[in-house]
TIVO-2410 file (N, C-alpha, C; in nm, 3 decimals):
# residues 86
REC num residu      c1      c2      c3 atome chaine
REC   1      M   0.078  -0.120   0.003     N      A
REC   1      M  -0.002  -0.002   0.000    CA      A
REC   1      M   0.095   0.127   0.003     C      A
REC   2      K   0.056   0.217  -0.088     N      A
REC   2      K   0.127   0.346  -0.095    CA      A
REC   2      K   0.078   0.438   0.024     C      A
REC   3      K   0.176   0.514   0.068     N      A
REC   3      K   0.145   0.611   0.182    CA      A
REC   3      K   0.084   0.736   0.115     C      A
REC   4      L  -0.017   0.789   0.177     N      A
REC   4      L  -0.072   0.912   0.138    CA      A
REC   4      L   0.004   1.031   0.203     C      A
REC   5      W   0.054   1.114   0.122     N      A
REC   5      W   0.126   1.229   0.173    CA      A
REC   5      W   0.059   1.360   0.143     C      A
REC   6      A   0.024   1.442   0.238     N      A
REC   6      A  -0.047   1.566   0.224    CA      A
REC   6      A   0.042   1.670   0.297     C      A
REC   7      P   0.138   1.733   0.234     N      A
REC   7      P   0.235   1.814   0.300    CA      A
REC   7      P   0.175   1.931   0.384     C      A
REC   8      W   0.063   1.976   0.348     N      A
REC   8      W  -0.008   2.086   0.412    CA      A
REC   8      W  -0.047   2.050   0.545     C      A
REC   9      R  -0.060   1.922   0.577     N      A
REC   9      R  -0.096   1.867   0.702    CA      A
REC   9      R   0.008   1.862   0.809     C      A
REC  10      F   0.134   1.885   0.762     N      A
REC  10      F   0.243   1.872   0.848    CA      A
REC  10      F   0.241   1.973   0.965     C      A
REC  11      K   0.179   2.100   0.942     N      A
REC  11      K   0.168   2.204   1.042    CA      A
REC  11      K   0.077   2.136   1.157     C      A
REC  12      F  -0.028   2.067   1.120     N      A
REC  12      F  -0.114   2.006   1.208    CA      A
REC  12      F  -0.044   1.898   1.292     C      A
REC  13      I   0.023   1.813   1.228     N      A
REC  13      I   0.102   1.701   1.292    CA      A
REC  13      I   0.198   1.747   1.399     C      A
REC  14      L   0.263   1.870   1.365     N      A
REC  14      L   0.361   1.924   1.459    CA      A
REC  14      L   0.301   1.995   1.580     C      A
REC  15      H   0.181   2.046   1.564     N      A
REC  15      H   0.120   2.133   1.661    CA      A
REC  15      H   0.000   2.077   1.723     C      A
REC  16      V  -0.034   1.953   1.696     N      A
REC  16      V  -0.167   1.905   1.756    CA      A
REC  16      V  -0.158   1.904   1.904     C      A
REC  17      D  -0.272   1.937   1.968     N      A
REC  17      D  -0.287   1.938   2.114    CA      A
REC  17      D  -0.353   1.804   2.149     C      A
REC  18      K  -0.288   1.710   2.202     N      A
REC  18      K  -0.340   1.574   2.226    CA      A
REC  18      K  -0.443   1.576   2.339     C      A
REC  19      G  -0.442   1.680   2.417     N      A
REC  19      G  -0.541   1.689   2.528    CA      A
REC  19      G  -0.665   1.751   2.491     C      A
REC  20      E  -0.683   1.800   2.372     N      A
REC  20      E  -0.804   1.870   2.323    CA      A
REC  20      E  -0.878   1.782   2.230     C      A
REC  21      C  -1.003   1.783   2.243     N      A
REC  21      C  -1.103   1.713   2.147    CA      A
REC  21      C  -1.171   1.820   2.070     C      A
REC  22      I  -1.151   1.821   1.943     N      A
REC  22      I  -1.220   1.929   1.865    CA      A
REC  22      I  -1.375   1.911   1.854     C      A
REC  23      F  -1.414   1.785   1.883     N      A
REC  23      F  -1.559   1.767   1.880    CA      A
REC  23      F  -1.624   1.818   2.010     C      A
REC  24      C  -1.541   1.839   2.110     N      A
REC  24      C  -1.591   1.906   2.231    CA      A
REC  24      C  -1.573   2.048   2.243     C      A
REC  25      T  -1.451   2.098   2.190     N      A
REC  25      T  -1.419   2.241   2.204    CA      A
REC  25      T  -1.480   2.328   2.094     C      A
REC  26      K  -1.478   2.275   1.975     N      A
REC  26      K  -1.521   2.360   1.864    CA      A
REC  26      K  -1.666   2.409   1.861     C      A
REC  27      P  -1.758   2.321   1.908     N      A
REC  27      P  -1.898   2.370   1.927    CA      A
REC  27      P  -1.922   2.489   2.022     C      A
REC  28      K  -1.821   2.506   2.113     N      A
REC  28      K  -1.827   2.612   2.202    CA      A
REC  28      K  -1.781   2.747   2.152     C      A
REC  29      E  -1.714   2.741   2.036     N      A
REC  29      E  -1.654   2.863   1.974    CA      A
REC  29      E  -1.759   2.924   1.876     C      A
REC  30      E  -1.723   3.043   1.833     N      A
REC  30      E  -1.811   3.110   1.722    CA      A
REC  30      E  -1.796   3.032   1.603     C      A
REC  31      D  -1.902   3.021   1.520     N      A
REC  31      D  -1.907   2.936   1.399    CA      A
REC  31      D  -1.795   2.971   1.303     C      A
REC  32      E  -1.773   3.105   1.273     N      A
REC  32      E  -1.665   3.143   1.170    CA      A
REC  32      E  -1.528   3.097   1.222     C      A
REC  33      K  -1.505   3.121   1.347     N      A
REC  33      K  -1.370   3.090   1.407    CA      A
REC  33      K  -1.344   2.944   1.398     C      A
REC  34      A  -1.448   2.863   1.437     N      A
REC  34      A  -1.432   2.716   1.437    CA      A
REC  34      A  -1.460   2.641   1.314     C      A
REC  35      Y  -1.493   2.723   1.207     N      A
REC  35      Y  -1.523   2.668   1.074    CA      A
REC  35      Y  -1.647   2.576   1.081     C      A
REC  36      I  -1.742   2.616   1.150     N      A
REC  36      I  -1.867   2.544   1.167    CA      A
REC  36      I  -1.969   2.601   1.058     C      A
REC  37      L  -2.009   2.516   0.963     N      A
REC  37      L  -2.089   2.561   0.859    CA      A
REC  37      L  -2.240   2.556   0.897     C      A
REC  38      Y  -2.281   2.461   0.972     N      A
REC  38      Y  -2.421   2.437   1.017    CA      A
REC  38      Y  -2.436   2.377   1.152     C      A
REC  39      R  -2.537   2.426   1.230     N      A
REC  39      R  -2.558   2.367   1.362    CA      A
REC  39      R  -2.699   2.313   1.358     C      A
REC  40      G  -2.720   2.192   1.381     N      A
REC  40      G  -2.844   2.135   1.405    CA      A
REC  40      G  -2.878   2.109   1.547     C      A
REC  41      K  -2.990   2.048   1.571     N      A
REC  41      K  -3.024   2.028   1.715    CA      A
REC  41      K  -2.937   1.924   1.780     C      A
REC  42      H  -2.893   1.819   1.699     N      A
REC  42      H  -2.815   1.714   1.752    CA      A
REC  42      H  -2.678   1.684   1.691     C      A
REC  43      N  -2.658   1.768   1.586     N      A
REC  43      N  -2.528   1.751   1.503    CA      A
REC  43      N  -2.480   1.877   1.449     C      A
REC  44      F  -2.353   1.882   1.410     N      A
REC  44      F  -2.299   2.010   1.351    CA      A
REC  44      F  -2.217   1.961   1.233     C      A
REC  45      V  -2.197   2.054   1.140     N      A
REC  45      V  -2.111   2.024   1.026    CA      A
REC  45      V  -1.995   2.128   1.025     C      A
REC  46      I  -1.882   2.068   1.021     N      A
REC  46      I  -1.760   2.157   1.040    CA      A
REC  46      I  -1.654   2.121   0.925     C      A
REC  47      L  -1.583   2.219   0.872     N      A
REC  47      L  -1.475   2.206   0.772    CA      A
REC  47      L  -1.350   2.140   0.837     C      A
REC  48      N  -1.290   2.048   0.773     N      A
REC  48      N  -1.164   1.997   0.815    CA      A
REC  48      N  -1.058   2.102   0.768     C      A
REC  49      I  -0.986   2.169   0.861     N      A
REC  49      I  -0.892   2.272   0.822    CA      A
REC  49      I  -0.758   2.209   0.770     C      A
REC  50      F  -0.735   2.089   0.786     N      A
REC  50      F  -0.629   2.023   0.727    CA      A
REC  50      F  -0.660   1.898   0.653     C      A
REC  51      P  -0.739   1.924   0.538     N      A
REC  51      P  -0.798   1.811   0.467    CA      A
REC  51      P  -0.695   1.738   0.372     C      A
REC  52      Y  -0.733   1.614   0.333     N      A
REC  52      Y  -0.653   1.538   0.231    CA      A
REC  52      Y  -0.703   1.582   0.094     C      A
REC  53      N  -0.826   1.637   0.091     N      A
REC  53      N  -0.877   1.681  -0.035    CA      A
REC  53      N  -0.963   1.809  -0.017     C      A
REC  54      S  -0.983   1.897  -0.105     N      A
REC  54      S  -1.045   2.018  -0.076    CA      A
REC  54      S  -1.201   1.999  -0.051     C      A
REC  55      G  -1.253   2.078   0.036     N      A
REC  55      G  -1.391   2.066   0.068    CA      A
REC  55      G  -1.432   1.960   0.158     C      A
REC  56      H  -1.341   1.903   0.229     N      A
REC  56      H  -1.366   1.794   0.323    CA      A
REC  56      H  -1.444   1.836   0.436     C      A
REC  57      L  -1.570   1.782   0.463     N      A
REC  57      L  -1.658   1.819   0.570    CA      A
REC  57      L  -1.663   1.701   0.668     C      A
REC  58      M  -1.692   1.744   0.793     N      A
REC  58      M  -1.717   1.642   0.898    CA      A
REC  58      M  -1.856   1.669   0.962     C      A
REC  59      I  -1.931   1.566   0.969     N      A
REC  59      I  -2.061   1.582   1.040    CA      A
REC  59      I  -2.046   1.499   1.169     C      A
REC  60      A  -2.065   1.577   1.280     N      A
REC  60      A  -2.038   1.527   1.408    CA      A
REC  60      A  -2.159   1.550   1.500     C      A
REC  61      P  -2.185   1.443   1.588     N      A
REC  61      P  -2.293   1.464   1.690    CA      A
REC  61      P  -2.240   1.548   1.804     C      A
REC  62      Y  -2.332   1.626   1.873     N      A
REC  62      Y  -2.284   1.686   2.000    CA      A
REC  62      Y  -2.263   1.590   2.105     C      A
REC  63      S  -2.327   1.475   2.101     N      A
REC  63      S  -2.306   1.367   2.204    CA      A
REC  63      S  -2.169   1.299   2.181     C      A
REC  64      H  -2.076   1.319   2.265     N      A
REC  64      H  -1.940   1.268   2.248    CA      A
REC  64      H  -1.935   1.130   2.302     C      A
REC  65      K  -1.897   1.033   2.218     N      A
REC  65      K  -1.867   0.897   2.244    CA      A
REC  65      K  -1.745   0.854   2.192     C      A
REC  66      A  -1.683   0.746   2.241     N      A
REC  66      A  -1.551   0.698   2.197    CA      A
REC  66      A  -1.558   0.633   2.056     C      A
REC  67      S  -1.680   0.588   2.022     N      A
REC  67      S  -1.695   0.517   1.897    CA      A
REC  67      S  -1.842   0.551   1.848     C      A
REC  68      P  -1.855   0.550   1.718     N      A
REC  68      P  -1.996   0.563   1.662    CA      A
REC  68      P  -2.092   0.461   1.707     C      A
REC  69      E  -2.048   0.340   1.729     N      A
REC  69      E  -2.135   0.242   1.778    CA      A
REC  69      E  -2.203   0.255   1.907     C      A
REC  70      L  -2.142   0.360   1.984     N      A
REC  70      L  -2.197   0.385   2.113    CA      A
REC  70      L  -2.308   0.487   2.111     C      A
REC  71      L  -2.322   0.550   2.002     N      A
REC  71      L  -2.433   0.645   1.989    CA      A
REC  71      L  -2.575   0.578   1.984     C      A
REC  72      M  -2.671   0.653   2.040     N      A
REC  72      M  -2.804   0.589   2.030    CA      A
REC  72      M  -2.853   0.591   1.883     C      A
REC  73      R  -2.931   0.499   1.841     N      A
REC  73      R  -2.974   0.475   1.695    CA      A
REC  73      R  -3.028   0.600   1.643     C      A
REC  74      R  -3.114   0.670   1.724     N      A
REC  74      R  -3.171   0.794   1.667    CA      A
REC  74      R  -3.057   0.899   1.639     C      A
REC  75      N  -2.953   0.906   1.717     N      A
REC  75      N  -2.841   1.004   1.684    CA      A
REC  75      N  -2.769   0.964   1.554     C      A
REC  76      I  -2.758   0.836   1.537     N      A
REC  76      I  -2.688   0.791   1.409    CA      A
REC  76      I  -2.772   0.821   1.294     C      A
REC  77      R  -2.914   0.801   1.309     N      A
REC  77      R  -2.999   0.831   1.192    CA      A
REC  77      R  -2.992   0.987   1.155     C      A
REC  78      R  -2.995   1.065   1.267     N      A
REC  78      R  -2.989   1.216   1.251    CA      A
REC  78      R  -2.853   1.250   1.188     C      A
REC  79      C  -2.750   1.195   1.228     N      A
REC  79      C  -2.620   1.226   1.173    CA      A
REC  79      C  -2.613   1.187   1.025     C      A
REC  80      L  -2.665   1.063   0.992     N      A
REC  80      L  -2.667   1.019   0.853    CA      A
REC  80      L  -2.760   1.104   0.767     C      A
REC  81      S  -2.863   1.157   0.825     N      A
REC  81      S  -2.957   1.241   0.748    CA      A
REC  81      S  -2.892   1.361   0.698     C      A
REC  82      F  -2.793   1.407   0.759     N      A
REC  82      F  -2.708   1.530   0.724    CA      A
REC  82      F  -2.640   1.499   0.584     C      A
REC  83      C  -2.612   1.369   0.549     N      A
REC  83      C  -2.547   1.335   0.435    CA      A
REC  83      C  -2.619   1.349   0.305     C      A
REC  84      R  -2.759   1.352   0.319     N      A
REC  84      R  -2.842   1.357   0.202    CA      A
REC  84      R  -2.838   1.494   0.143     C      A
REC  85      F  -2.851   1.500   0.009     N      A
REC  85      F  -2.860   1.630  -0.058    CA      A
REC  85      F  -3.001   1.675  -0.053     C      A
REC  86      Q  -3.028   1.802  -0.022     N      A
REC  86      Q  -3.167   1.847  -0.016    CA      A
REC  86      Q  -3.190   1.954  -0.114     C      A
***
């Protein structure tokens, strides 16, 4: 398998704060500063500021769990519903 190299991510790798969870801290910030594009009742949409490709979005629930499998089914459905084009 070839390694994916995205040199623009090097800044992130060098300066990552391993004690901070972006899914906990970013929703507390102002949308523009945190790159949050949309806030729903249970989920938010955020731009990845160090993407592998342009326009990479992340849809994240406000409910913080260690793994998606630990989310309640209704939260998973709500998160997946954000993926639909409307």
